[in-house]
Each structure stands twice: as C-alpha cells, then as structure tokens.
C-alpha angles and dihedrals in degrees: 000000000000119000092219144348093268091058090048092052090048091055091048092049091049091050090048094050090046090054092055113102090221132073120263121190124177121199136180127242090280091055092251113148112246098169141008127186127239093261091064092049092046099047098034106032091146089068096047141143093060102171114099095018127112109259095225092048095047096055100033088076090053101048101022091234134094123256092187098103097045089049093048092047094049093048097042101039102026089228111136113244121216129181143145124236132187123219140167116243123218090270090059095250120135114242135177130224127198108206125194121185121197129184117241113226119211123220095246117000102047123240117029098176138289141280123221120207115203120198124181103226097170095118093044090049092051092051091050091050091049091050091049091048092051091049090047091052090052091049090051091051093047103038097039094047115117087216128073113256124197132170119202131182125233089272091059096250120139112253099172138357138169129237092254092060091050089052091050092055094040095240132117115254091250090054092051090059089062094054135095126211092257090059090073104019108068094161092093136032118256094255091053092048091052090050091050091051090051091051097051109106134180090277087067132197138257122207146134126246143150124262124201114229124216090259091054097254122130125251119198109217139181110214131201110189134184132181122223137173116223122176090351093304128111117238131178118214113204128188108198121197120196105228095173091108091051091049090049091050091051090050091048091051090051091052096042096047105023092163094056127063119222123190121197117189121216118254132198122211125247120221124204131172118205133185124227091271090060096252121140112251096174138353138174130236093256093058090049090050092049094055094036100244132118116254091250090053090050091059089063097047133101127213094254091062091071093030101049093150092067119070115250094239091052092051091049090050091050090051091050091052096053109104136180090279088065130197140238120222139163121226143142126269125203119220126219090262091054097255119128137218136186115253137186111217126198106193129187129182124219137172117223121181089343094307125113119235132177122209113203123190107200122199121187103231099169094112093040092053091047089051090050091051090048091048091049090050092050092048090047091054091048091049090051091052091048095042098047096048115111089206127071113258125198131172118206129193124223090272091058093251121139112256096175139347138177130242093256092058091049089050091051091054094041094239132118115256090250091053092050090057088063096053135096126214092258090060090074105020103113095184102075118240127158113264092239090055092051092049093049091050091054093047091049094047108128124230089245088060131207138253120223143143127243142157124255128202119223126219090259091054097254118133130224135180121248136187109217126203106189134182132186118225135175120217124178090346094307127113120233134176121218111202126189107198123197120192105232097171093115091049090049091050091050091048091048092049090050091050090049093052092047090051092049091050091048090051091049092050089048092052099043129054110190122220107225133190132021117317116211106226125185110244091216109037098017093231117157124229117221128213091270093056098255121133121230136180112261094245091052094048093051091048092050098043102042141030091250121107126216127226124191130237141139122261117221093254094053092044090056093043098049103025102031100154093044090048090054092051091050089053 
C-alpha cells in the first residue's frame, strides 16, 4: 500500500488530473516540466516525453510560436497568462489550443513553479467562425444592396437599417435608428400603420407609396415587405426601392413625346450570391422568377446556365476579377425556357472566412432599353424635321423663353444654336412691345394659329423682315408656341423697289403731258390748227395743251434778218 498519507494524496491527485479531459502540465520555477497528465501524452504523443524538457521549447515545435514570455510573466508577476495557439495535428488538420498558465505558490518560500492548462477549442473556434461568416454574409447582402433596407418591430421602431436607406430619407444612419415608421410614412395615421405591421406575414407584400424625407421633400418608393418572428418577437423586413428616377423618366417621356404614349412596367431586382466556382450560394425569389426556375432549382445552378453564350472559363475569370469596388454591366440572360432578356447587373466581390463570393443585383432592363431606343428614334425623327426645314423653327414656352430651335433659325438671327436656347422673344423682336404683352400673346395663341409679318433683330443689331406662321399647343398641361419663320427681306426689298419705280413713273406722268398725233402747221406763218378748226400761234397752242410755259426771245437768224445793223454791232 502507500508508505504515508502524502504518497496516497499524490496518487489520488495524479489519478484525478489524468481523468481530466484537458491537458495539465506542471513546471518548476525555471519552466522545466516536472509532470504532465495522461491527456497530454494521449493527444500529443509526438511531443512526449515532456518531463525534464523546457516548457517553452517543448511546445514551440508544436505551435510554431514561443511560450517563453507567457511562462516568465506568469512565474515572475503571478498574473495568469492566457492565449490561443493554432497547430497542425499529425493527420494534417488544423486545431486550436487555449493555454492558461498560473503560478504555483509554495507554503513558505513563495513561487514553486507554474501549471499550464491546455484546452482544445477547435470546435468552439469553428462555430465562432461559422457564426461570423453568416453575419458577414448578411452584412454583405444588406450593406451592398442598391435598395434601402429597414427592419422595424411590431411597434414601428427601427431595429436595423442600411446606409442606402438612410441616404434615401436624408438622415444619418444613427438618426434613422431613432425613428418610427410614421416619421417617414405620412400616407396613413399611426393606428393604421400599426395595424398594417401586425398584418404583415411571411408571405409579405409589394406596393408603392411615398416617403417623407428629412427636408420635407417626397420620395416615391416601391416596397417589398415580409414579416418574421425571431426570438419570440415580430419583425418586419422592408426592401425600399427609390423609383423617383423612373417617375421622372416617365414624366420626361410624356413631355418630350406628348403625342405618343409610353408605358413602362415596374420591375423588381433579383439578387444572387455565387462562389468562385460559379455555383449559386443564395438567391431570392425575384431572381428565380426572372430566369424561370424555382428557388430550389436556382440553388443547384451555375452562372453559365443562364449565360450560355459566354464560355465557362471566361465567366469564371470574370467572377475572379470582381473586387469590392464592384462593377455595373449590361448583358443578356437566358431563361429556363430558352428565351432571353436584357439585364443590368451590379456585382460586388467580397471575401468571407477566406472564401470569395460575388453578389449580383440583377435588374430586368428590357423594357427600359426599348423605351430608350424608342425615345432616341422619336428624337431623331424630330431632329430630321427640324434640320431639313428651309425655314427657321422656334418653340417658345408660356414665358416667351426658347425651348427648342433649329439651325436655320439660329442662322437667321446670327447666333449659335446654343445661344438661341438662352434667349426670349424680346431679344429679337425689333418692333417694340412690352414684355407682358408678348407673353400674353403667346399664351393666348390659338391652336389654329395665325400668320403675320414682323421684324427681327440679329445679334449684330441688323434688322430683317420675317413672315411668321405660329400655332399654340398644350403638352403635359403646359402651353407652347410653335413658330415657323421665313426670311422675307428680299421680297420686301423687291416690293419696295417696285413701289419706288411706280411712284417715280407716277411723278413723271404728273409732270409731263405728252402731245400726241399730227399737228397741222401753216407753212407760212407757222400757226397751229386745233381740233375745232381754229388757228393759234405755236406758243399759245403749247401753253394750252401742255403744262409747259413759253418764254420769248430772238434766235440769231431772226436777229440778223430783222436787226441787221444792230446784230453787226453786237458781234
């Protein structure tokens, strides 16, 4: 049996330490191992024997890191030392050890050494990593989403939100956490909103509404909401899409092409997460609906199955190149039934637990692209009509400002086309009229239009005549005037020249009366016979039958004949 009670206690303590499912190592004050329990010898036989070896040296070969400082600190200061080290076991698997070192106090002379407690925390570590990975995936989905995401409880208070949602409402993210649903949704009273929250179930809802931003402006949103119970509490998960841009585009199309109707259907985005081998890790219902598969079928797909036109190796290389900065591209997806559709993809790469993932937000843009092509065609036709016209064309709004003009009109005024778009009608109206009168005339212009002439002033100050054919038209509730302007300056000059010639001729006719016909003149006395048979002196006849007057004098021949001597003296 045992020689004494101390020996008996030693055996019992040894048996107790050997029964512990953790490692126990005892060392002296110089950190030399004096005892190790059975667990250490069983799990780490390749490092045995332990006794007699330096503790730091014995385990440095196992973990690849030194234990010298933790041992020295524990022994010298008495402060317990705790740390975790990774190592590779004989099978090649990575494992983790949590090591705690405590100083052993003697009964009389202080420190007698230290004890090291080894715990295998590999499974705990793996669970923590999996939990962190799951949380990271959720953060990627929420924070990298192009839509605003907000989670509220059954009382309408914000539980969680992403930065995009804060931007949509115009608050900081911290401010959003202090809000309730009725702070941004003024479409319903508080009691009705609470009832709606209570009614939201896992099947969810999809609708459009208007949110009120912090600055008081309105935000049109499309909301997909789902109810869920977590930890016995009801939460409502809302994905909020800002559709203000889409609304503005629809309004612009209505104003740009008032005579044509364009319908744009709403679209929801699909979300799919892929690993670096192109396999689907996670996808939402909308993505499944877009490509025509069930959600379960989506989980077994690879990227090349909805992108069959791109070689597999090229797709894998593209996935590998996507980084955290992300990229936006447009491409074509193929549905399960073989049909295709145009899609805008916003992709972002992320590394979670050492693995590469790519999150792609897919928006069906087939109808949007078709609308853009239609809009471009309409604008092209309008530009052809404007560009080919030999007359100047200008469109004015109800405030007399230029909305649009063609190159010919700019040439007429002597401006560039860009300069014309900054003008008002009074900038070229040469015939002065008060601005208010010009504006009222445009606003009162009838749809049948009117034709009139005016004078326009060029950029250089010169003036020219124009003939204007104008029509009033109303588009999207606004009044516009379409004016076709023809330069009639040359015609006006021709008309003025003609009027001048006519006036000159009329003046000549008024000044001259012409003697017509054959005048009977006496061959002896040179008297003239009138139509009544009377004879008159020539000077009298000319005076009576024209507007000319006659003065008397003596010609040189008569002077010589009748006043010969006097004529000689004058010579």
